[in-house]
C-alpha positions as MATLAB code, in Angstrom:
seq = 'MSKPSDQPSLRWDDHAIVTLDQRALPHERRLLRLNTVDDVITAITTLAVRGAPSIGLAGALGVVLSAYAHCSQGGTGDGQAAVRADAQRLAAARPTAVNLAWAVDRALAKLGDGPDAVLAEATAMIDEDRSVNRQMVAHAVRAVLDRCPQRPLRLLTHCNTGRLATAAVGTALGTILALADAGKVTEVLVDETRPLLQGARLTAWELAEAGVPHRVCVDSAAAAAMGQGLVDCVLVGADRITARGDVANKIGTYGLAIAAAHHNIPFIVVAPESSWDRSLADGRDIVIEERAADEVISYGGVRTTPRGTRAYNPAFDVTPASLISAIVSEHGVHHASEVSA';
ca = [
      23.858   80.319   66.747;
      24.684   76.655   67.050;
      27.108   75.153   64.590;
      25.592   72.351   62.477;
      27.607   69.190   61.956;
      30.339   69.461   59.330;
      30.071   65.766   58.461;
      29.387   65.193   54.749;
      25.968   63.970   53.677;
      27.503   60.719   52.412;
      30.759   58.846   52.799;
      32.587   55.660   51.804;
      32.851   53.123   54.613;
      34.304   49.616   54.193;
      32.992   48.914   50.679;
      29.654   50.625   51.226;
      28.157   54.114   50.973;
      26.778   55.513   54.209;
      24.300   58.365   53.931;
      21.536   60.071   55.854;
      18.093   58.944   54.675;
      16.446   62.234   53.731;
      13.018   60.597   53.538;
      13.018   60.154   57.325;
      13.809   63.760   58.248;
      12.972   65.794   60.256;
      11.535   63.250   62.680;
      14.189   60.549   62.461;
      17.920   60.689   61.804;
      18.294   57.357   59.998;
      21.461   56.166   58.283;
      21.371   54.091   55.122;
      24.110   51.685   54.125;
      24.180   51.195   50.348;
      26.020   48.047   49.349;
      25.117   47.631   45.679;
      24.489   49.702   42.580;
      20.806   48.824   42.820;
      20.789   50.223   46.375;
      22.266   53.485   45.089;
      19.761   53.772   42.230;
      16.860   53.141   44.596;
      18.178   55.729   47.056;
      18.449   58.322   44.280;
      15.086   57.637   42.633;
      13.195   57.579   45.945;
      14.959   60.782   47.103;
      16.632   59.162   50.084;
      19.650   60.873   48.510;
      18.804   64.122   46.734;
      20.286   67.469   45.767;
      22.230   67.766   42.526;
      25.762   67.685   44.008;
      24.882   64.851   46.415;
      23.344   62.601   43.783;
      26.406   63.186   41.636;
      28.676   62.053   44.451;
      26.417   59.073   45.155;
      26.584   58.138   41.482;
      30.381   58.300   41.499;
      30.524   56.070   44.580;
      28.048   53.753   42.858;
      30.634   53.310   40.097;
      33.126   52.404   42.826;
      30.783   49.693   44.149;
      30.446   48.274   40.645;
      34.189   48.418   40.004;
      34.958   46.402   43.136;
      32.160   43.940   42.324;
      33.227   43.285   38.736;
      36.915   44.218   38.506;
      38.301   43.389   41.945;
      41.289   41.690   40.370;
      41.895   44.515   37.894;
      40.039   42.583   35.212;
      39.145   43.807   31.759;
      36.644   42.765   29.116;
      33.389   41.503   30.605;
      34.089   43.036   34.011;
      34.606   46.519   32.627;
      31.577   46.135   30.375;
      29.468   45.337   33.434;
      30.736   48.441   35.199;
      29.940   50.583   32.162;
      26.431   49.164   32.059;
      25.993   49.977   35.748;
      27.289   53.484   35.101;
      24.642   54.013   32.423;
      21.923   52.935   34.841;
      23.260   55.243   37.538;
      23.424   58.240   35.196;
      19.843   57.636   34.063;
      18.413   57.452   37.591;
      17.452   61.149   37.455;
      17.776   62.779   34.022;
      17.535   66.514   34.791;
      20.428   67.076   37.204;
      23.562   67.168   35.061;
      25.822   66.627   38.103;
      24.839   62.946   38.175;
      26.040   62.060   34.671;
      29.074   64.345   35.072;
      30.222   62.630   38.267;
      29.531   59.109   36.991;
      31.543   59.777   33.821;
      34.425   61.244   35.809;
      34.640   58.210   38.098;
      34.261   55.821   35.164;
      37.213   57.436   33.390;
      39.511   55.904   36.052;
      38.229   52.359   35.562;
      41.220   51.321   33.472;
      43.452   51.960   36.475;
      41.460   49.608   38.709;
      38.848   49.939   41.477;
      41.198   51.680   43.912;
      41.734   54.457   41.362;
      37.977   54.833   40.884;
      37.552   55.123   44.652;
      40.332   57.694   44.874;
      38.622   59.793   42.197;
      35.216   59.591   43.883;
      36.582   60.533   47.299;
      38.570   63.376   45.705;
      35.284   64.650   44.284;
      33.797   64.749   47.787;
      36.753   66.795   49.022;
      36.494   69.077   45.990;
      32.792   69.635   46.575;
      33.497   70.805   50.107;
      36.046   73.317   48.803;
      33.766   74.416   45.955;
      30.917   75.002   48.418;
      32.995   77.383   50.489;
      34.281   79.341   47.484;
      30.797   79.572   45.995;
      29.226   80.750   49.249;
      31.844   83.488   49.659;
      31.042   84.828   46.175;
      27.299   84.518   46.775;
      27.412   86.445   50.052;
      29.040   89.341   48.215;
      26.457   89.089   45.417;
      23.604   89.363   47.919;
      25.101   92.242   49.861;
      25.859   94.141   46.643;
      22.218   93.912   45.547;
      20.310   94.308   48.811;
      19.608   97.047   51.374;
      22.297   97.604   53.982;
      20.295   96.140   56.872;
      19.442   92.694   58.221;
      17.691   90.853   55.399;
      14.496   88.900   54.882;
      15.433   86.028   52.556;
      13.295   83.481   50.730;
      14.424   80.098   49.453;
      12.884   77.105   47.708;
      13.580   73.369   48.082;
      16.728   72.289   49.964;
      20.213   73.436   49.022;
      22.164   72.924   52.228;
      24.590   70.309   53.464;
      22.005   67.577   52.856;
      22.229   68.384   49.144;
      26.028   68.671   48.953;
      29.179   67.443   50.672;
      29.567   70.551   52.819;
      27.695   73.746   53.692;
      25.499   73.861   50.619;
      24.801   76.306   47.801;
      21.899   78.760   48.286;
      21.219   77.611   51.846;
      24.942   77.672   52.588;
      24.875   81.319   51.529;
      21.933   82.035   53.825;
      23.717   80.397   56.758;
      26.870   82.410   56.077;
      24.855   85.624   55.971;
      23.157   84.649   59.231;
      26.519   83.951   60.861;
      27.540   87.480   59.870;
      24.441   88.942   61.531;
      22.892   89.917   58.192;
      19.625   87.938   58.393;
      16.400   88.841   60.197;
      14.346   85.911   58.933;
      14.216   83.232   56.254;
      10.958   82.335   54.543;
      11.068   78.676   53.497;
       8.769   77.492   50.724;
       7.385   74.126   51.817;
       8.198   72.844   48.289;
       5.355   70.638   47.194;
       4.785   67.817   46.625;
       7.507   66.209   48.785;
       8.115   69.104   51.188;
      11.890   69.357   50.899;
      11.662   72.899   52.232;
       9.386   72.166   55.174;
      11.153   68.925   56.109;
      14.789   69.537   55.226;
      15.563   73.239   54.884;
      13.622   74.099   58.036;
      15.517   71.298   59.825;
      18.889   72.699   58.744;
      17.913   76.253   59.711;
      16.653   75.056   63.103;
      19.929   73.202   63.696;
      21.816   76.411   62.951;
      19.524   78.573   65.092;
      18.452   80.823   62.198;
      15.013   82.484   62.542;
      12.668   81.135   59.889;
       9.079   80.506   58.931;
       7.653   77.943   56.515;
       5.088   79.104   53.967;
       3.054   77.292   51.350;
       4.577   77.719   47.907;
       1.639   79.819   46.727;
       2.200   82.362   49.532;
       5.643   83.421   48.287;
       4.401   86.037   45.810;
       2.114   87.533   48.459;
       5.050   87.736   50.869;
       7.013   89.665   48.250;
       4.080   92.004   47.708;
       3.889   92.682   51.434;
       7.565   93.625   51.640;
       8.641   90.510   53.524;
      11.373   89.473   51.063;
      14.591   91.321   50.183;
      16.190   88.574   48.096;
      15.376   85.127   46.693;
      18.142   82.506   46.752;
      17.825   79.138   44.987;
      20.050   76.366   43.676;
      20.130   74.681   40.260;
      20.113   71.207   38.768;
      21.210   72.229   35.250;
      22.294   75.545   33.729;
      22.465   76.050   29.974;
      24.992   78.007   27.952;
      22.556   80.945   27.826;
      22.025   80.892   31.571;
      18.572   79.321   31.683;
      18.236   77.353   34.926;
      16.426   74.100   35.695;
      15.552   73.823   39.369;
      12.871   72.371   41.623;
       9.336   72.874   40.324;
       8.021   76.235   41.510;
      11.270   78.137   40.925;
      10.048   79.697   37.667;
       7.006   81.180   39.394;
       9.202   82.629   42.134;
      11.434   84.275   39.531;
       8.432   85.872   37.811;
       7.133   87.215   41.124;
      10.571   88.501   42.121;
      10.990   90.305   38.798;
       7.557   91.918   39.198;
       8.492   93.203   42.659;
      12.055   94.198   41.655;
      13.587   91.740   44.137;
      17.014   90.189   43.381;
      16.748   86.556   42.291;
      20.091   84.792   42.724;
      21.022   81.259   41.671;
      23.891   79.553   43.530;
      25.281   76.391   41.928;
      28.663   74.782   41.240;
      30.341   74.648   37.857;
      29.338   70.961   37.664;
      25.711   72.095   37.293;
      26.473   73.857   34.015;
      25.702   72.068   30.759;
      27.063   74.312   28.038;
      26.254   71.694   25.407;
      22.657   72.931   25.702;
      21.920   76.276   24.090;
      18.877   77.107   26.199;
      16.265   75.718   28.541;
      14.123   74.217   25.789;
      16.728   71.465   25.452;
      16.584   70.364   29.111;
      14.884   67.026   29.775;
      12.436   67.514   32.644;
      11.854   64.509   34.880;
       8.187   63.757   35.514;
       7.565   61.749   38.645;
       4.834   59.372   39.773;
       1.278   60.643   40.126;
       1.042   59.232   43.670;
       3.230   62.079   44.925;
       0.464   64.533   43.981;
      -2.813   62.630   44.275;
      -2.073   61.327   47.781;
      -0.322   62.515   50.919;
       1.212   60.324   53.604;
      -0.279   57.290   51.897;
      -3.808   58.746   51.999;
      -5.469   59.559   48.701;
      -6.515   63.240   48.461;
      -8.156   63.290   45.018;
     -11.132   61.478   43.492;
     -10.354   58.098   41.990;
      -9.410   58.355   38.345;
      -7.809   61.783   38.769;
      -4.550   62.089   36.854;
      -1.570   64.227   37.855;
       0.909   66.569   36.235;
       4.040   66.122   38.338;
       7.211   67.605   36.805;
      10.067   67.548   39.294;
      11.658   70.669   37.811;
      10.918   73.775   35.775;
      13.132   76.105   33.743;
      13.700   79.749   34.655;
      14.832   81.912   31.710;
      18.078   83.817   32.115;
      16.207   87.097   31.657;
      14.554   86.637   35.079;
      17.799   85.890   36.966;
      19.745   88.680   38.658;
      22.939   86.648   39.004;
      24.281   83.108   38.819;
      27.042   82.350   41.308;
      29.530   79.478   41.082;
      32.906   78.817   42.636;
      34.346   80.914   39.790;
      32.466   84.061   40.775;
      29.308   86.036   40.020;
      27.818   86.122   36.546;
      24.977   88.263   35.283;
      22.683   86.590   32.764;
      23.820   88.963   30.037;
      27.435   87.965   30.679;
      26.610   84.247   30.522;
      25.068   84.463   27.065;
      27.575   86.995   25.680;
];
């Protein structure tokens, strides 16, 4: 298998954030240079930057941009107030993924020490994410092998949870790649992930780069694949995890968990500690982002529904802890019953 690039999905470069524009993949590898807080917010809301860990890191670097713009001389008062206002806008860019607000708040906490300190904190978070990814993947590989047949596996995943969504190898997709490197994977089924096709465009691209055998399927084919014995384990990421272990993730995850439970297939969530929000008791408290109707009623700029048709377009759903076999973070493997105990 070929080795995909180890370069992080975003980086700080001479007072700007440089990142791969995920909207252009898989056909074009286009870099974006984000010079202002407004640039960062636009990149996050339009999904040029996406994936819970990545948008958190982008938000932290957005605070850095604001700190240099408003407090370049170590100023206080109005300058710091402007940075705090920018931080609020950054944190609100996508409300469901807790990593965004967590990372913004962590970077903002260094504002009193000046812009250089904010930058040092943000870049430290990138380095930490890379380390967290590797620890998490090691735990997740063991979790899969403990729960699955001792033979090369057929895996299914939803949305994109690889290096595009993090600063390193990824969460659920990072686990799949590690299993493939160990010769443990026969094939990966990739949900296309409607409506914006993060699976078909991004996950398939990462798997192709790594030389891992895979097929893309429409989201509604996943349950049928399980029924036909084509899936040994489902691996997904998370955007927010409650104290009870309920998980918010890309829309369609809940249905996968129901189908996996029906077919007695392990359903494993891989996400860093920064995705946990223990201030929320359960999934009913999670704010679910609803996106523009155009994403559903048209495709590629061409309308696909009759005029006047409205859309229901939640970006995420919530999977109850009772349907989850295990949640894996950098701290280890947790069963749902252990999370809520």
